[in-house]
C-alpha angles and dihedrals in degrees: 000000000000116000115248117246113242114257108253116244118217121227089249092053091047091052090052091050091051091046090053090049093051093040091057093044089055094045094053095040102252086121112036139186130290094022123108123240104229109217096206093046092050092046090052092047092053095039095237138111122276095246099076089042091056090047090050091051090051088054089052091046090057089050094050096245094116134016126223112228114190114248090002107064136226117341122199113242122216124271110215135193088251090055092056093043092051091049094054094040089059093043092049091052095050096041090048092053092048091051091050090054092045089057088072097046110037112095126215095260092055092046088050088052091050089050088056091050089049091052089054090047092053090050090050090050091053088051090049090237099154094175092056091044089053093050095048093042089054091050092054095048094043092052093050094045094049092046089061090074088218105126097169094050090046089055089054090051091052089054091058092045089059087073096048115095095230094171089056098055094085088069095048111106112240096012097112091046091049091052090049096047106033096055093066093073091046093052092046090054092048091050090049090050087234110151095185093051091046091051093049094045095048093045090050091050094052091045090052092051090048092053091050091052092045092052090050093049092047091050092050093049092240094133129075126214116283094240108107120247114257108260094006106158122232119241111293096018092111116045116229119234120264116258115258 
């Protein structure tokens, strides 16, 4: 059987992939303030040219994750407890609203299917299979979010998820158990066609996951104090360099 050719990745897609890689490294403390991200070193580490790396760092500059300093490069900015709390507060609100809307659209057969996925997720959690838990967890959330019929709000949720270190959750103590336990209340609310209960259950679940991540990051020393750095510019105060 002929081998498939790899799907080509555009420079824009590659920049987004690099941005996600650096974003996660900053969130979990692999890259920490006030260190610089060396473009050439990162390009060599990832086996790519420097151009998509520079473009990725400009994306992160616009988000406030790094700061461009003329003639010096891109410096990592602190991640604080308030940053993580804000991120999950926003995500909990949006995910809760999507679940409330899905309560009026999901039919019994689809809820039965989700219950089956949940049963497999709980079994995977008991087996300490974090990869399987992650896959099944994604399937449940994706189904509920899409059932809401709210494409614009779903796009907003995806923006917040960009900042969540999804690949790191398998190492967070209690995460698999939270995914196994918290979904039961969500599914019960969906089956009861109760939007308010679905909203509350989903918001509580996201908040719980956020607290687990926050506790893990605090224990690992990945976070910096919430007090702002003296002279730290606000987003957009320092223009990023033009791509070359």
